[in-house]
N, C-alpha and C positions, 0 to 999 in steps of 0.2 A: 476423415483423416483420421485414421487411428495411430494416435500417438503413444501407444503403447504404456500408458498408464493406469493399466488395470491393476489392482490390487495395491497400489501404492497408496502408503499413508501420507495425508496432506494434511497440514495445519494452516489455516488461513485466519489470521489477526484481525480484527473488523471483518469478519465474515458475514455480520446478520444484516449488513444492506451494503448500498451501492455499487461499489466498484468489488468489495471484498466478496458481496455476497453474489456477483455474476461471476467470479471466480471459482466460486466454491460448485456454483451449477455447473461450469463446464468440465471441473474435474470429476464431479458426478456421472456426467454425462460421457466420460473418458473411460469409466469404471473405476477410478479411484475412489477410496477410502478415504472420508474428508471429516474432518474436524474443525471447528470453529470457534473462533473465541470473540467473546466483547465482554464490557463491564455491564451491560443491561440486559437483565434475564428475559425482560417484556422482548427485548428485539429477537432474542436468540430463539424464544419461542414462537414469534411470527416468521422467522425463518423456517424452521422445521416443519410450518404448517406448508410452506411453498415448495421447500425441498424434504420430504421425508426421511431419506438415509442420513441426512447430517448428524454428527455427534456434534453437542453442544459444551462448552466449558465456560462459565461466567468468571471474568477478573477484571481485577483493574491494573492494567499492565504498566500503570506509571509509579506502581508498586514493583520493586525488583524481587521482591519475596513472593509476592503474589502472581507474578510471571514464571519465576521459576518454577512454583507449585503446580501452576497450571501445567507446564511442559511437563512435569512429571507425572501429571495425571493421564495425560494423553497418551504416553509413552505406554504408561502402566495399561489403562483401561482400551486405547484403542491399538497401539502399536509402536514401535521404532518410527520416527518420524522421517519421511523421504523426501519432502518437501514443505519447505516452510514459507508462505508468504504472508509479506506486512504488509497490511492494508487499513491499521486501526490508528487513529487519533488523527487530529488536525488542528493546527493553530487556528484559533481566531482572527480572523481580518480585521483591522484596529485602525482608522485612520491616525497619521503620525503624529498629529498633535495632539490625540488621547493616549499615546503610549507611556509607560511607566517599566519601570525596570520589572515590576510583577508580571506585566505581558510577556516581555522576554523571558523571563522564566520558566512562563506557562508555557508558551510555544515550544521549547525544548524539553518540558517535560510530557507534552501532547504528541509530540509529532517525533522528534527525537529518542528519548528515552523509552517509549512505549515499543518501540522496534529494537532497541538495544538489549533493553531486559528479556525478550526474549530471543532474540539473535544468539546471545549470550550462551545459555545452556544448550539449547538445539545445537551449533555448529560445532561445539566442542565434542558431541555426542555422535554427530554426523563423522568427522573427524575419525574418531575412534572405531566407528563402523567401514571407514573408508571409502563412504559414498554419502551424496546427496546435495540438495540444489537450495538456493535460498534466494527468491526472488522480492525485492523491496520496492513497493508501489511508491515512488515519492513524490515530484511533480515540479512543472517547469519552472517554478517560483524559487527553485534552487539556484536557478544560471540566470535568470532575466529578473529583476528586481522591482515590484511593484508597490507603489505608494502604501496601499493598504496591506501588504502582505511582507514586510522586511523582519519581524521574528519569524514568523514561520518560513521564510525563503531562506533564513540564515541557517535553521533549522534542517531544511531541506537540502540546502549546500551540504551541511555538516554528513548527513546520511549518504550522500555520493561520496562523499570520500571514504568514509567508513566501508562502501560498498565496495570500492575499488580496491580499498588496502587488506579487506578481509578476503576478497577473490584470489589477491596476490599472496598472503599469507597461507592460505587452505588449498590451493591447487594443486600442490604436490600430496596432497592428502586424502585426493578425490573428491574435493568439494566445489560446488561453482556458487558464484554469488552475482545474481543482475540485478540492476536499478530498471526500473520502467518510470519515465516521467510524461505521466501527460498532462494535457493543456486542458482547456475547459471542457469538462463531463458533466452530463446531466445526471447529479448526483444533489443529495441534500445540502454537503458541504460547498458544493459551487454557487447554491440557491443563496444560501447566507453569506459568501462571498461578495455576490451581486448587491446584497441588502447595503452591506459596507459600502461597494462600489458606487452605488446610487447616494448614500447621506453623504458621501464627500463632495459628489456632484452637483448635488442639490436637484436631484431627477427621480422619478419613481423606478422601480423595479423592473418593468415590463421594456422602458426606454435603455435599461442600462444592459440588458439581454442584447435588443436589439444592435445597441452600440457595440458589445462585445463580438459578435455575431457578425457583424460587419469587418471586422478586424482580421477575421479568419479567411484565408484563400479557400479552403473547401466551403465556405458560404454558413456553415453548421458547427456546432457544438458535439462532440463524440458522443457516443451511448457508452455507458458501461462496459456491455457486453463487446465492444469493439476494443477497449484497454483488457478486459478479460482473455481475448484469445492470444494476443500476445505473451501476456503472462503465463497461459499455459503452454504455449508452444516452447518460451524460455524454459520451463519447468522441465522438457520431454528431452529424451536421449537425441529426438530430431534435432537439438540446440547443444550437443554434445562439446561444441568448442567455443560456446559462448559463455565467456567469465570475464567478470569487471569491467563490463560495459556499461553506461545507463543512457538507456534509449531512449531519444526522444519522440513522444505522440503527443506533438502539438498542433498536428495539424497544417504544419510547416509555417506558423503565424511568427518564428523565431527564425528567417533564413541564415542560418549560424553553422559555421564546420565546427564538429564536436567529435 
């Protein structure tokens, strides 16, 4: 399907691995000019070996100044950003008895502010140009609390509200904002989460994965590409009336009305 993304400038934060890398690959396949950002230069270099056309930018997005400088560099070296996909950062999963206030602050820095620090300069520039799309890859943990993911879930919930609020604020200026909430997906982050779940339950990681998959109506966890397909569609003109929504991609494990 030609989503008419050829020539669009796309920035994917957290684009060096996992869902972000899958998004970057599909945007390149659609003919877009794609830049990715990560704090790890090694991960960026590895991504370039997989997808040669990528433009890469190293930045620690927990730092607002570094995030703004990265955005400015993309716009200067690649072009005005038409699509921003946020997939950077993830809060560490921690059993509740091990939580401290520092864990809660770290979760907001890792997930919420890594998105907001990039959204802020990008969405304002998009509004000035009268066009643009922001897609935030958030997570189902913002709707359904898990014992090992309470701080991270709180950060996700905050991002869902920010997504809806910014969509409302900028719709009249030609900018759409959409949230995508994956459930369990085959990424390194989920593997780390399963380690925490296994530790809490006193089981090994293989058993934690088996139990997690047994709870899924589809009987398996998602692939990163399955999530990326929805992201790329949401960013395209084919979804031109889609904004302010937080789309559940959890395989129907939480049968709730949203």
